[in-house]
C-alpha positions, 0 to 999 in steps of 0.5 A: 504922462506917457505910456510905458516904455518904447521898446524898439525901432526896427523889428522887421526886415527891410520891406519888400513887395514880393509875395515870394519874399515874405518878411517875418517878425524877427526876434527882438525881445522875448515878446516877439518871435520869428518863424521859419514856417507858415503860421496858422494866423498872420496879418496881410498888408497891401496897397501903398502904391504896389500890386503885391501883398506882404505877409507879416507872421508872428506867434503872437497873431491871434485871429479871435478870442480873448487876446485877439490881434487888433489892426487899424490903418490911417492915411499912410500909417498902420497899427497892429496890436498884439495881446498874447500871453506874455506878449503885449505891444502895438506895432506901428509902421509908415508915415510918422510926420506927426508922431502917429506911430507913437514911438516918441519920434517924428521920422517915417519908417518902413520897419515896425516900431513897438510900444510896450503894453505889458499888463494891459489888454488892448481892446481897440486901435484906431487911426485917423489921417495923422492921429492914432488911438489905443484903448486898453484895460489893465489886466489886474490891480497892479497894472491899474496902479501902474497906470495911475503912476504913469498918469502922474508923470510929467507930460511932453511936447504940448500943453495938455489937458490934465485928467482926473485920476480914476479911483483906485479899485475901479474897473477902468479902461484907459484911452491913449492918443498920439499923433497930430492934434492941430484940431484937438483930435487927441482930446488933450486940450491943445490945438492950433487955436490954443497954442498959436505963436507970435510971428512978426506981431501976428498970431500964427498957428503952431504945429501941435502933435504928441509923439508918445501915447498920452492918456485921455480922460473924460469929464467924468472919471467914472466913465469907461470908453468902450468904442473909439472911432477916428475920422480924418481929423476928429475922434468919436468916443462911446462909453459904458454909460451910454454917452458919446463924446467928440473932439477935433475938427468940427467945421462940417458938423462931424462933432455932432454938437448942435446947430450953433456949434461947428467949431473945433473941440480940444477936449472930449465934448458931450454929444447931447442929442444921443447921450444918456446923461442928456437927451438920449434917455428918450431914444435908448442906448447907442449900440455902434458908431462908425466914422472914417472921414467927415461924417458919422453913422450911429446905430441904436440898440432899438435899430434906429439909424442916426447920422451927422457931419458932411452929407453933401454927396447924399450919403445921409440917406434922406433922398437929398444932399445936405451940406452939413448936418450939425446935430445927430439926425434920425434917418427913416431908411427904406429898408424893409421892416423884415430886415433889421440893421445889424451894423453900419459903416461910414465912408467919405462920400457913402454909407453902408448898412448891414442887415442881420440876414447878411445883406448890404445896402449902400447910399451916396456917391462913388464906386458904390458896388452897384455897377459902373453906371450907378455912382450916385444914389440918394436912398439906400440900395442893396448891393446884389453882389454880396450875400451872407456878409458878417462884417462891413468896413468903409474908408473915404473912397472904398469899402470891404465886406467879410462873409460868413465863409471868411471871404473878403470882398472890396470895391471902390476907387483905387488910383495908383495905390493898389489898396483894393487888393486885386493886384491892379490899379483899376477902380472896381465898381462891383464887389470883387473877392480879394485873393490872399497870397497863401492861396497860391500855395493851396491853403484855405484862408479865412479872413477874420478882420480888415482895416482900410486906410487911405493908401492901403489895407490890413487883414487878419487871416487864418490859414488852414 
């Protein structure tokens, strides 16, 4: 039950790290266009062991509005989802050992491959260490029936959980997963435990993966997924009925399934503490979830903050370190009552909170943005170098913030990745603005979105 057709294997010119030589999307079908001139919008990529940036240009990159381009970055792979008028596809590039690019193969690629998503609006893309998710919605009834036809096709490669078929005529979001599912993080029913092999009379874990987009269904076919977040090896889903589901690796409590449950899950499993159909009615609806590594932050509509998963670095914001939080726990944060939390971002060893006034607070361990001499705090503290922030993003060891002026700031550890986008390999202990390559030509650049992977990052920018 794989999604549509795989269109193409090579749609970009050979990769270069020189700003002066900017690779463009070349014409491969009627859906993707080339351009000899700087377009109004583009996707900028950096990191992966280089100090330089690449600009990816296409008529199909839309920074905001109904058909906004979506971006996501995993450990060493990245996705760009285009949903323009008459142009629909998910471009994937980078490491593909587990099929995390969704192009039906397992070969790494330095050129983009494309998945056709015609008839669908891409609502979100998400990447874990080696797995990927694409959340879509049919554009019309005909597209919906197409999705039903695809759901009845024979599955490939691994034993798969057979989902219930949605009732015809209902408004339905469609979630597809591909890549590594050793821990069940794709939610398709297969994992290293359920697909063990016999070798010399002893069970040996098999390599479980899905190289093509495969439909994922919730236990209740009437529910719609509205947000998907990938940790390293687990996935969290939020639905329109106020429920949360998790699947994948659970050893550190990152699935949030309770004090007696730290095992892996290979199908979407209800997080009872915060889900409306179980115990969540007493708390209210979840507004937002964030997970990039092994712990999750959840923000409720009443502005309450909840956390679960790995908390051994003090990122749990309760003035102490906790090895594992196996069930969602309410956090009584010290942010002044005059400040309302508007958004959250969970890194690997730290967490970020964004207030409605544009202030950013951090807690945990690492290069936190508080200066070289402050790398461990157990309660949230404001990052003084940031103001007027409208979006925060976190990855395992670094973070980013976009201001209401469209400026991008990053901070954290860098090593030899170049992932901070500062044109160097040095760690950064305080927020530093990322200068886009278009600025060297005198253009004003507005950053609309950013995605942080383990080795590199992507940003959607608009040039004026």
